[in-house]
DRENGU-649170 format. One line per 10 residues: number of its first residue (from 1); their letters; for each residue x, y, z of N, C-alpha, C. Coordinates in steps of 0.1 Angstrom, whole numbers, plus 2048, in hexadecimal, padded with zeros to 3 digits. Layout:
BEGIN
NUM> A> X:Y:Z:X:Y:Z:X:Y:Z ~ ...
end
This chain:
BEGIN
1> MGSMYLLLCP> 545:565:7FC:53B:568:7F0:539:560:7E6 ~ 542:557:7E2:53F:54B:7D9:537:541:7DF ~ 53F:540:7ED:534:533:7F3:526:537:7F1 ~ 522:543:7F6:517:54B:7F3:50F:545:7E5 ~ 510:54B:7DD:50F:549:7CE:50F:538:7CC ~ 519:531:7CF:517:520:7CA:50A:51A:7D4 ~ 506:51C:7E2:4FB:51B:7ED:4F2:520:7E7 ~ 4ED:52C:7E3:4E2:531:7DF:4D8:524:7D6 ~ 4DD:51F:7CD:4D4:515:7C3:4CE:508:7CD ~ 4D9:501:7D0:4D1:4F8:7DC:4D0:4FF:7E6
11> STSWLTSHPG> 4CF:507:7EC:4C6:50C:7FC:4B5:511:7F0 ~ 4B8:517:7E9:4AC:520:7E2:49F:514:7DF ~ 4AC:50D:7DA:4A0:4FB:7D4:49B:4F8:7DF ~ 4A5:4F4:7EC:498:4EE:7F7:492:4F8:7FE ~ 495:506:7FF:488:50E:807:47D:50F:7FD ~ 481:50D:7EF:476:50D:7E5:46C:503:7E7 ~ 471:4F6:7ED:469:4E9:7EF:463:4E8:7FA ~ 46A:4F3:806:465:4F2:813:464:500:81A ~ 459:506:814:457:514:819:453:516:824 ~ 452:50C:82A:44F:512:83C:45C:512:843
21> QRQPAMWVGL> 465:50D:83B:473:510:83E:47C:51D:83D ~ 475:527:83A:47F:534:836:47E:53D:841 ~ 47B:53D:846:47A:548:84F:484:53E:85F ~ 480:534:860:489:52E:86C:497:52C:865 ~ 49A:52C:858:4A7:52F:84F:4AF:537:851 ~ 4AC:540:851:4AD:54F:856:4B3:551:862 ~ 4A8:54B:86B:4AE:54D:876:4C0:543:878 ~ 4BF:53C:875:4C8:531:877:4D3:537:86D ~ 4CD:53E:864:4DB:547:85C:4E3:551:861 ~ 4DA:557:86B:4DE:560:876:4EB:55E:87E
31> VFLGAGLIGA> 4E4:550:885:4F0:549:88B:4FE:549:885 ~ 4FF:542:87C:508:541:872:510:54C:86F ~ 508:55A:868:512:562:867:514:567:872 ~ 50D:568:87E:518:56A:88D:522:561:891 ~ 523:55B:88F:529:550:88F:536:555:888 ~ 537:557:87D:542:557:871:548:565:876 ~ 53D:575:87C:544:57E:87E:54A:57F:88B ~ 547:578:894:54A:570:89D:55A:56C:89F ~ 558:562:89C:563:557:899:56D:55B:88F ~ 56D:564:885:579:56C:87E:57F:576:884
41> AFGETAGSLV> 579:57A:893:57E:581:89A:58C:57B:8A2 ~ 58A:571:8A6:58F:56B:8AD:59E:560:8A3 ~ 59B:563:898:59E:55C:88D:5AA:561:888 ~ 5B5:553:88B:5C7:55A:889:5CC:552:87E ~ 5C9:54B:878:5CE:549:866:5C2:54A:85E ~ 5C6:545:854:5BF:545:848:5B9:53C:840 ~ 5BD:52F:84E:5AF:525:847:5A3:527:854 ~ 5AC:531:861:59A:532:867:591:53D:863 ~ 59B:544:85B:593:54F:852:58C:54B:847 ~ 58D:53E:841:583:536:838:579:533:838
51> ITQGVLYGIG> 57B:527:846:571:525:850:562:52F:853 ~ 56A:536:858:560:542:861:557:54B:857 ~ 565:552:84E:55E:55F:845:55A:55A:837 ~ 567:54D:833:55D:53F:826:54F:539:82D ~ 551:52F:835:549:527:835:53D:527:83C ~ 53E:52E:84A:533:536:850:52D:53E:84D ~ 531:549:849:52A:554:846:524:552:839 ~ 52C:546:82E:523:545:820:517:53F:829 ~ 51A:536:82B:50A:531:830:4FF:535:838 ~ 502:53E:843:4FC:548:846:4F4:552:83C
61> GTMLWCPPTN> 500:557:835:4F8:563:826:4EF:55F:825 ~ 4F6:54F:81F:4EA:545:814:4E0:543:81B ~ 4D7:540:827:4CF:53C:82B:4C7:54E:82D ~ 4CA:558:830:4C8:562:834:4C2:567:826 ~ 4C7:568:81D:4C7:56C:80C:4B9:565:806 ~ 4BE:556:808:4B1:550:801:4A0:552:804 ~ 49B:557:80F:490:554:810:48E:55F:80B ~ 495:571:80F:48D:57A:809:488:57B:7FB ~ 497:575:7F5:494:573:7E6:486:56A:7E2 ~ 484:55B:7EC:477:558:7E4:46D:560:7E6
71> YMFEWFSRRR> 469:56D:7F1:45E:56D:7F8:45F:57D:7ED ~ 46B:580:7E3:46D:58A:7D9:465:589:7CC ~ 469:576:7CC:45F:575:7BC:450:572:7BC ~ 44E:574:7CD:43F:56F:7CC:434:57A:7D0 ~ 43B:588:7D5:437:594:7D9:432:59C:7CD ~ 43F:599:7C1:43E:5A6:7B7:441:59E:7AA ~ 43A:5A3:7A1:43C:59E:794:439:5A7:788 ~ 433:5B1:788:438:5B6:77A:441:5C3:77C ~ 447:5C5:78B:44E:5D0:78F:45B:5C8:796 ~ 459:5BB:78E:467:5B5:793:475:5B6:796
81> GLAAGIMLSG> 479:5BA:78E:48B:5C0:788:48A:5CF:794 ~ 47E:5D7:794:480:5E0:79D:481:5DB:7AC ~ 47B:5D2:7AC:47D:5CE:7BB:487:5C6:7BC ~ 48A:5BF:7B7:495:5B8:7B4:4A3:5C2:7BB ~ 4A5:5CD:7B4:4B1:5DB:7B2:4AA:5DA:7BD ~ 4A0:5E0:7C6:4A3:5E6:7D0:4A3:5DE:7DC ~ 4A5:5D3:7DC:4AA:5C6:7E6:4B5:5C5:7E2 ~ 4BD:5C2:7D4:4CA:5C3:7D4:4D1:5CF:7D5 ~ 4D0:5DB:7D7:4D4:5E7:7D8:4DA:5E7:7E9 ~ 4D3:5DE:7F1:4D7:5DF:7FF:4E7:5DA:7FE
91> TGAGGLVMPL> 4EA:5D0:7F7:4FB:5CA:7F5:4FF:5D3:7F2 ~ 4FB:5DF:7EC:504:5EF:7E9:50B:5F3:7F2 ~ 4FC:5FB:7FA:4FF:603:807:503:5F6:810 ~ 505:5E9:814:507:5E4:81C:515:5E5:81D ~ 51B:5E1:80E:52E:5E1:80E:52E:5ED:815 ~ 529:5F9:810:52B:603:814:52C:60B:824 ~ 523:606:827:524:609:83D:526:5FE:843 ~ 524:5F2:83C:52B:5E4:844:536:5E6:84F ~ 541:5E8:847:54C:5E7:84E:54C:5F9:85A ~ 541:5FE:85B:543:60D:864:53D:607:871
101> ISIALLEKYA> 52E:5FC:86B:520:5F9:876:520:5F2:874 ~ 52A:5E7:873:527:5D5:871:51D:5D3:880 ~ 522:5D6:88A:51B:5CF:898:50E:5D5:898 ~ 50D:5E1:894:4FF:5E3:895:4F3:5DE:88E ~ 4FB:5E4:884:4F4:5DA:874:4F1:5CC:87A ~ 4F5:5C2:87F:4F4:5B6:885:4EA:5B5:88C ~ 4EB:5BA:893:4DE:5BD:8A0:4D2:5C1:898 ~ 4D2:5CA:893:4C1:5D1:88A:4C1:5C8:880 ~ 4C5:5C2:87B:4C4:5B7:86F:4BD:5AB:873 ~ 4C2:5A6:87F:4BB:59C:888:4AC:5A2:88B
111> LLIPFIRPRL> 4AC:5AE:890:49A:5A9:892:491:5B2:883 ~ 499:5B4:877:494:5B6:86D:48C:5AA:869 ~ 48C:599:86D:48F:58D:868:47C:58D:86C ~ 475:58E:875:46A:588:87A:45F:592:86E ~ 462:59C:868:45A:5A1:863:45D:59F:852 ~ 463:596:84F:468:596:842:45E:587:840 ~ 453:58A:835:443:57B:838:444:577:829 ~ 441:56E:825:436:56A:818:42E:570:813 ~ 42E:571:809:41F:57A:802:414:570:806 ~ 418:563:804:40C:557:807:40C:550:813
121> PVSHQIATRR> 400:549:819:404:547:825:407:537:81E ~ 410:52C:82B:416:520:829:40B:51E:830 ~ 405:512:827:3F9:506:832:402:4F9:831 ~ 402:4F3:83E:409:4E8:840:409:4DF:832 ~ 3FE:4DF:82A:3FD:4D5:81D:408:4DB:817 ~ 409:4E6:813:416:4F0:807:421:4EC:811 ~ 425:4EE:818:430:4ED:823:434:4E2:81F ~ 431:4D5:824:432:4C7:820:435:4C4:815 ~ 431:4C6:80A:42C:4C0:7FA:43A:4C8:7F4 ~ 443:4C1:7ED:448:4C4:7DE:446:4C9:7D8
131> PNIQWDFIKH> 44A:4D4:7D1:43F:4DA:7C4:445:4D5:7BC ~ 43D:4D5:7B1:441:4C9:7A3:44B:4DA:798 ~ 455:4DC:798:45C:4E5:793:461:4DE:783 ~ 45E:4E7:77D:45F:4E2:76A:46D:4E4:769 ~ 479:4DA:768:485:4DF:765:48B:4E0:756 ~ 47F:4E1:74C:481:4DE:741:48B:4E7:73B ~ 48B:4F6:743:494:4FF:73C:4A3:4FF:739 ~ 4A9:4F4:740:4B5:4F0:73E:4B6:4EB:730 ~ 4AE:4E9:72D:4B0:4DF:71D:4AC:4E6:714 ~ 4AA:4F6:717:4AA:4FE:709:4B9:50B:70C
141> APFWLLWLGV> 4BB:50E:6FE:4C6:515:700:4C3:527:706 ~ 4BA:52B:708:4B9:53A:70D:4B8:537:71D ~ 4B8:532:721:4BC:52D:72E:4CB:52C:730 ~ 4D3:523:727:4E2:51F:729:4E6:52D:721 ~ 4E0:537:719:4E8:544:718:4E7:550:71F ~ 4DB:54F:728:4D8:55B:736:4E7:557:73F ~ 4E8:546:740:4F2:546:749:4FE:547:748 ~ 500:542:73B:50D:549:738:514:553:735 ~ 509:55E:735:50B:56D:735:50C:56F:743 ~ 508:567:750:507:56F:75B:519:56C:75C
151> LFQGLAAFMP> 51C:55C:759:52B:555:75B:52F:561:759 ~ 532:567:74D:53D:56C:749:53B:57B:751 ~ 533:582:756:532:58D:75A:53A:586:768 ~ 537:57B:772:53A:575:779:54A:574:778 ~ 551:574:76F:55D:572:770:565:57F:769 ~ 55D:587:76A:566:598:76A:565:59E:773 ~ 557:59C:778:551:5AB:77F:558:5AA:793 ~ 55F:5A2:795:566:5A3:7A2:577:5A9:7A1 ~ 578:5AD:793:588:5AE:796:588:5BC:79C ~ 580:5C3:794:583:5D6:79B:582:5D3:7AD
161> STYLPSYATA> 576:5CC:7B1:577:5CE:7BD:582:5CB:7C0 ~ 58C:5BF:7C0:595:5B6:7C4:5A4:5C0:7C2 ~ 5A2:5C8:7B9:5B3:5CC:7B6:5B4:5DB:7B4 ~ 5A6:5E2:7B1:5A7:5F2:7B9:5AF:5F7:7C0 ~ 5B1:5F4:7CD:5BA:5F4:7D8:5C9:5F7:7CE ~ 5CC:5EA:7CB:5DA:5E6:7C5:5DB:5EF:7BD ~ 5CF:5F1:7B2:5D4:5FC:7A3:5D8:608:7AE ~ 5CC:60E:7B8:5D2:619:7BD:5E1:621:7C0 ~ 5E8:60F:7CA:5F4:614:7C9:5FB:612:7C0 ~ 5F8:60A:7B5:604:60D:7A6:602:61D:7A4
171> LSLSPTMGTL> 5F8:624:7A9:5F9:630:7A1:5FD:63B:7AB ~ 603:632:7B5:608:63A:7C1:600:644:7C7 ~ 5F3:642:7C8:5E7:647:7D1:5E6:641:7DD ~ 5DF:649:7EA:5E2:645:7F1:5DC:637:7F8 ~ 5DB:630:801:5CE:625:803:5C7:629:807 ~ 5C4:631:80A:5B2:638:80D:5AC:638:7FF ~ 5B6:640:7F4:5AF:63E:7E7:5AA:631:7E6 ~ 5B1:628:7E6:5AC:61B:7E1:5A4:619:7E8 ~ 59D:61A:7F3:593:615:7FE:58A:61A:7F9 ~ 588:627:7F7:57C:633:7EF:57C:62C:7E4
181> SIAMMNTARV> 580:626:7D9:57C:624:7CF:572:617:7D2 ~ 572:60E:7DD:56F:603:7DE:561:607:7E3 ~ 562:612:7EB:557:616:7F3:54D:61D:7E2 ~ 552:624:7E1:54D:62C:7D8:544:620:7D0 ~ 546:616:7C8:547:60E:7C2:539:60B:7CB ~ 53C:604:7D1:531:5FE:7DA:525:60A:7DA ~ 528:616:7DB:51E:61C:7E1:516:622:7D2 ~ 51D:620:7C5:510:61D:7B7:50A:617:7B5 ~ 50E:60E:7BE:504:5FF:7B7:4F6:606:7C1 ~ 4F4:60B:7C8:4E7:60E:7CD:4E0:614:7C7
191> PGQVFLGYLA> 4E0:621:7C3:4D9:622:7B8:4D7:61C:7A9 ~ 4E3:616:7A3:4E5:60B:79D:4DD:600:79C ~ 4DA:5FA:7A8:4D1:5F0:7A7:4C5:5F3:7A9 ~ 4C2:5FD:7AC:4B5:602:7A9:4AD:604:799 ~ 4B6:60D:796:4B6:612:789:4B7:608:77C ~ 4BF:600:77F:4C0:5F1:778:4B3:5EA:778 ~ 4AE:5E6:787:4A0:5DE:786:495:5E2:77C ~ 497:5F1:77F:48C:5FB:776:490:5F8:76B ~ 49B:5F7:762:49C:5F9:75B:497:5EF:750 ~ 497:5E2:757:497:5D3:754:489:5D1:750
201> DKLGARKSII> 47F:5D7:75A:471:5D9:75B:46E:5DD:74E ~ 476:5EC:74C:472:5F4:73C:471:5EB:731 ~ 480:5E6:731:48B:5E5:725:482:5D7:721 ~ 482:5CC:72C:486:5BE:72B:494:5BA:72A ~ 498:5AC:72C:4A3:5A8:72D:4B1:5AA:724 ~ 4A9:5A6:715:4B2:5AB:70E:4B5:5B8:70D ~ 4AC:5C0:70A:4B5:5CE:709:4BE:5D0:713 ~ 4B9:5D0:71F:4C2:5CD:72D:4D1:5CA:72C ~ 4CF:5C1:728:4DD:5B3:72B:4E6:5BD:71B ~ 4E4:5C2:715:4EB:5C9:709:4F0:5D5:70E
211> AMALASGISV> 4E5:5DE:713:4E9:5E7:71B:4F9:5E9:725 ~ 4F1:5E0:72A:4FD:5DF:737:50A:5D7:733 ~ 506:5D1:72D:513:5C8:721:51F:5D6:71C ~ 515:5D9:716:51D:5E5:711:523:5F4:719 ~ 51C:5F3:722:519:600:72A:529:5FA:737 ~ 52E:5ED:739:533:5EB:743:541:5E6:73C ~ 542:5E4:72F:54C:5E3:729:554:5EB:729 ~ 54B:5FB:724:552:60A:71F:556:60F:72F ~ 54E:60A:73B:551:60E:743:563:60B:746 ~ 561:5FA:745:571:5F9:74A:57C:5F9:73C
221> FAGWGAAKNA> 574:5FA:730:582:5FC:727:585:60B:724 ~ 57C:617:728:57D:625:725:57F:628:735 ~ 578:624:73F:57B:628:74C:584:625:758 ~ 586:618:756:596:611:75F:5A3:617:753 ~ 59E:612:746:5AA:617:73B:5AE:61E:73E ~ 5A8:629:742:5AD:633:742:5B4:63D:74B ~ 5AE:636:757:5B3:63B:765:5C0:63C:766 ~ 5C3:648:76A:5D0:648:76E:5D3:651:77A ~ 5C7:656:784:5C8:65D:78E:5BB:65B:794 ~ 5BF:664:7A3:5AD:666:7A9:5A4:665:7A3
231> GGLIAFSVAF> 5A5:66F:79E:593:66D:798:592:666:78D ~ 59A:660:786:596:658:77A:592:648:781 ~ 599:645:78C:597:63D:793:589:63B:797 ~ 586:649:79B:576:649:7A8:56D:648:79C ~ 56D:650:78F:568:651:786:563:642:77E ~ 56C:639:77C:56A:62E:775:564:628:788 ~ 566:625:78F:55F:61D:79D:554:620:79F ~ 54D:62D:79C:53F:633:79B:539:626:790 ~ 540:62B:785:53A:628:777:538:61B:774 ~ 53E:611:77D:541:600:77C:538:5FE:788
241> GVFAGSYTAL> 536:604:790:52C:600:7A0:521:602:795 ~ 51D:60B:78E:50D:60E:78B:508:606:781 ~ 517:5FE:775:50C:5F4:76B:510:5E6:76E ~ 51A:5E7:76F:523:5D6:772:523:5D2:782 ~ 523:5DA:785:51E:5D8:799:513:5D4:79E ~ 505:5DA:797:4F8:5DB:791:4F3:5CD:78C ~ 4FD:5C8:786:4F1:5BD:778:4EE:5B3:783 ~ 4EB:5AD:78F:4E4:5A5:794:4D7:5AB:792 ~ 4D4:5B9:791:4C6:5BB:791:4C0:5BB:787 ~ 4C8:5B2:77A:4BF:5AE:76B:4BD:59F:76E
251> LSSFTKVLNH> 4C1:597:77D:4BD:589:77C:4AB:585:77B ~ 4A9:58F:781:49A:58E:784:496:58B:776 ~ 498:594:76C:490:595:75C:493:58A:75A ~ 4A0:582:75B:4A6:577:752:497:56B:756 ~ 493:56D:763:48D:565:769:47E:562:762 ~ 47C:56F:75C:46A:572:754:46E:56F:749 ~ 478:56C:743:47B:566:732:478:556:733 ~ 47F:553:740:47F:541:73E:471:539:747 ~ 46D:545:74C:45F:53E:752:451:546:751 ~ 447:53B:74C:43B:543:74C:42F:542:758
261> DDPHLPAILY> 42E:535:75E:420:534:765:427:52A:772 ~ 431:524:775:438:520:77F:43A:52A:788 ~ 435:529:795:437:52F:79F:443:52E:7AB ~ 445:523:7A7:453:520:7AD:463:520:7A6 ~ 461:520:79A:46D:520:796:478:52F:794 ~ 46D:538:795:478:548:793:482:546:79A ~ 47F:541:7AA:48C:53E:7B5:498:53B:7B3 ~ 492:52E:7AA:498:523:7A7:4A6:52A:79F ~ 4A0:531:792:4A6:532:785:4AE:543:78B ~ 4AF:54A:794:4B4:552:79A:4BD:551:7A1
271> ALFYLARGIG> 4BF:541:7A9:4CA:539:7AC:4CF:536:7A9 ~ 4CF:530:799:4D5:52A:790:4DE:534:787 ~ 4D9:53D:788:4E2:54B:77F:4EC:54F:78E ~ 4E5:54E:797:4F3:550:7A0:4FD:54A:7A3 ~ 4FA:53E:7A2:505:532:7A1:50C:535:79A ~ 50B:53A:78B:50E:53F:781:519:547:783 ~ 518:551:78B:51D:561:790:526:556:79B ~ 524:54E:7A3:52C:54B:7AB:539:544:7A5 ~ 535:533:79D:53F:530:798:54B:53E:78D ~ 545:548:78B:553:550:784:554:557:78E
281> SIISGPISSS> 54C:55D:79B:555:566:7A2:565:559:7A8 ~ 55B:54D:7AE:56E:546:7B0:577:543:7A8 ~ 574:541:79C:57C:53D:792:585:549:78D ~ 57D:557:791:584:563:78A:58F:566:794 ~ 594:55E:7A2:59D:560:7AA:5AA:55D:7A2 ~ 5AB:54B:79F:5B8:546:797:5B5:54D:78B ~ 5AF:556:783:5B4:55A:777:5BB:568:779 ~ 5B3:56C:782:5BC:57E:785:5C7:577:78A ~ 5C9:572:792:5D8:56E:794:5E2:56F:788 ~ 5DA:561:77D:5E4:562:773:5E4:56F:76C
291> LMSSTSLSNA> 5DA:576:767:5D9:582:760:5E7:58C:768 ~ 5E5:590:776:5EC:595:778:5FB:596:778 ~ 5FC:58A:772:60D:585:771:612:585:762 ~ 607:58C:75C:60B:590:751:60F:5A1:751 ~ 61B:5A5:744:621:5B0:744:622:5B5:739 ~ 619:5AB:730:618:5B2:721:616:5BD:71B ~ 60B:5C6:724:608:5D6:71D:60E:5DD:728 ~ 617:5DC:72E:622:5E1:739:624:5F2:734 ~ 625:5F1:725:62A:5FC:720:61C:603:718 ~ 614:600:719:605:606:715:601:60F:719
301> EGGYGVQSFG> 5F6:61D:714:5F3:626:71B:5E9:624:727 ~ 5E7:62E:72E:5DB:62F:737:5DF:625:73F ~ 5D6:61F:748:5D5:617:751:5D8:608:752 ~ 5D9:607:73D:5DB:5FB:737:5EE:5F9:73A ~ 5F1:601:73E:600:602:73E:605:603:74D ~ 5FA:603:755:600:605:769:605:5F8:76C ~ 611:5F0:770:617:5E6:772:611:5DD:769 ~ 609:5D6:76D:605:5C6:767:5F6:5C6:768 ~ 5EF:5D2:767:5E1:5D2:768:5D8:5D1:759 ~ 5E2:5D5:752:5DE:5D9:742:5D3:5C7:73D
311> VLILWTGAGM> 5D7:5BE:740:5D5:5B0:73E:5C7:5AD:749 ~ 5C5:5B1:752:5B7:5B1:759:5B1:5C0:756 ~ 5B1:5C4:753:5A8:5D0:74B:5A3:5C9:743 ~ 5A8:5C5:738:5A4:5BD:726:597:5B4:72D ~ 59C:5AA:736:599:59F:73B:58B:5A6:741 ~ 588:5AD:749:57D:5AF:752:573:5B8:74B ~ 57B:5C2:73B:573:5C7:733:56D:5C1:72A ~ 573:5B1:725:56E:5A7:718:565:5A1:723 ~ 566:5A1:730:55B:595:733:54F:59F:737 ~ 54C:5AC:73A:542:5B4:73B:53C:5B2:72D
321> VMSGIGAGYK> 541:5B4:71D:53D:5B3:712:538:5A4:712 ~ 53D:59D:716:539:58B:711:52E:58A:717 ~ 528:593:729:519:592:72A:510:594:725 ~ 514:59C:71A:50B:59F:70D:503:58E:709 ~ 50E:584:709:507:579:701:4F8:574:707 ~ 4F4:578:711:4E8:571:717:4DD:579:710 ~ 4DD:583:70A:4D2:58C:6FE:4CF:583:6F7 ~ 4D7:57B:6F2:4DA:56D:6E4:4CF:564:6E7 ~ 4C9:565:6F7:4B8:55D:6F6:4B1:55F:6F0 ~ 4AB:56B:6E6:4A4:56E:6DF:4A2:56B:6D3
331> TFKVE> 4B0:561:6CF:4B3:559:6C3:4A8:54E:6C5 ~ 4AA:549:6D0:4A1:540:6D2:48F:541:6D4 ~ 48C:536:6D4:47E:535:6D7:47B:52F:6EA ~ 477:539:6EE:477:533:6FA:46F:52D:701 ~ 46E:522:708:462:515:707:45C:51E:716
end
């Protein structure tokens, strides 16, 4: 996941400059994905899994993901948030069904590629000319506030999906309950992405950021922090999936804040925000290990006192609230 987020930025930049290579890139990406999945089946060491599931799968996933993102910004303008939400909801649905029908899905996914088309025809002249992209946005505070908000969200958003199975075990629940909590989180992301994309179109970026920062933070502090049984764990999984798990549906509305008339810029902005999320996801790994070594809240009430999860819960909730820093872009004039 982290490698895909980090590769999105250079890949999107290149495909924006070379629109004629988008569909070929998807076919190459499919080959890398297949090689990663098949290679992992024969892997016997941690290193082989890093190469197959980390590197090969990451490259393939990036090459498949970038062209549809470019096309989305071409096809949709007024309801771009809703379009992004519907597209992203596939990640939640995929997370639910992929373990069950991965082979069949891979075969069907390959057949979809020929039907993914750009909105505008790509002439030879356009395909060979590098677009003149305006990078002035990096000089202004609104971009960095939005970018930092995504970074803070990424530093915390992956903690529950990583640790909920262990948390279920710490509550003496069955391993199935830990797996079910992750499945419910992925399921909740499907309607959550669509709803949040629609909400971003209606409310705008600032109000959506504030609403999701508060809702996500409350779901962690009051949901995970109080979960001491199977019902509480499932309730938190659903709430977190709907709000925090659907956060990426907001990113398309961020591009509207920073871009006014450059048709090539939205996809690059989108990739830069994913870069922030990728950095957060990678850094969150060692941070979570350090947090789990703390037992300072072992005598606390509710979920905060379950083994060493208290500090991790606080960090996750704080990251959700801090993602609201992006709403500060309104304080500055957007150039």
